[in-house]
C-alpha positions in Angstrom: 3.8 5.8 0.0 4.0 7.6 -3.2 1.1 8.7 -5.4 1.0 7.4 -9.0 -2.2 9.8 -9.5 -3.4 12.4 -7.6 -4.7 10.7 -4.4 -6.6 11.9 -1.2 -5.9 9.8 1.8 -6.0 9.8 5.7 -3.3 8.1 8.0 -4.4 7.8 11.6 -3.7 5.6 14.5 -6.6 3.6 16.2 -7.4 6.4 18.8 -8.2 8.8 16.0 -5.0 10.7 16.0 -4.5 11.9 12.4 -0.7 11.5 11.0 -1.7 12.9 7.6 -4.8 14.0 5.8 -4.8 15.5 2.4 -4.1 15.1 -1.2 -1.0 13.8 -2.6 -0.1 15.0 -6.2 1.3 12.7 -8.5 4.9 11.7 -7.6 4.7 13.2 -4.2 5.2 11.1 -1.3 4.3 10.6 2.6 6.5 8.4 4.9 4.5 7.1 7.9 6.4 8.0 11.0 8.2 5.2 12.6 7.1 5.8 15.9 3.4 5.6 14.7 1.2 3.2 17.0 -0.5 0.7 14.4 -1.2 3.3 11.6 -4.0 2.7 9.2 -5.0 4.1 5.9 -8.5 5.5 4.4 -8.4 6.1 0.7 -10.8 5.9 -2.0 -8.3 5.4 -4.6 -5.8 2.7 -3.3 -4.7 1.8 -6.7 -3.0 5.6 -7.1 -0.4 4.7 -4.1 2.9 3.0 -4.7 3.9 1.7 -1.5 7.7 0.7 -0.6 9.1 -0.4 2.9 12.8 0.1 2.8 12.9 0.1 -0.9 11.0 -3.0 -1.4 7.7 -2.9 -3.3 4.5 -4.1 -1.5 1.5 -5.5 -3.1 -1.2 -2.9 -3.8 -3.6 -1.9 -0.9 -6.5 -2.3 -2.9 -8.1 -1.7 -6.3 -9.8 1.6 -7.9 -13.2 0.0 -7.4 -13.4 0.3 -3.5 -12.6 2.5 -0.6 -10.3 1.0 1.9 -10.2 1.8 5.6 -8.8 0.4 8.8 -5.8 -1.1 6.7 -2.7 -1.3 8.8 0.0 0.6 7.1 2.9 -0.1 9.8 6.4 -1.3 8.3 5.5 -4.8 9.7 2.0 -4.9 8.6 2.9 -4.1 5.1 5.8 -6.2 5.0 3.5 -9.2 5.7 1.0 -8.4 2.9 0.7 -11.0 0.4 -0.3 -10.2 -3.4 -4.0 -10.8 -4.2 -4.3 -13.6 -6.9 -5.3 -10.9 -9.4 -2.0 -9.1 -8.9 0.0 -12.1 -9.9 0.7 -12.3 -13.6 -0.1 -15.9 -15.2 2.9 -18.0 -15.1 5.1 -15.9 -13.2 7.3 -17.9 -10.8 4.9 -20.8 -11.2 6.5 -23.7 -9.3 7.8 -26.6 -11.1 7.0 -24.9 -14.4 9.4 -24.3 -17.3 12.8 -25.8 -18.4 16.3 -25.2 -17.7 18.9 -24.7 -20.4 
């Protein structure tokens, strides 16, 4: 997770164990430990985080308008995320559209 703007967040396990709690400055990163058990995130600025797993960009965790909590952030959970309809640009990769040549 890399901050695109300053952002406070807490990464925690279901039993309450905190893996990280604090503010990331712009361009600062935090990597969720591989051995974390069902890690989740709480933040009021999910739009301020760029999330990648193994170099693969993950759809946004949420929008600026709402706080998120109890959102799973294990590698498997993040890779399973689907983009929200608002995150898809109109006409991008529309099946069966366009012409070849």
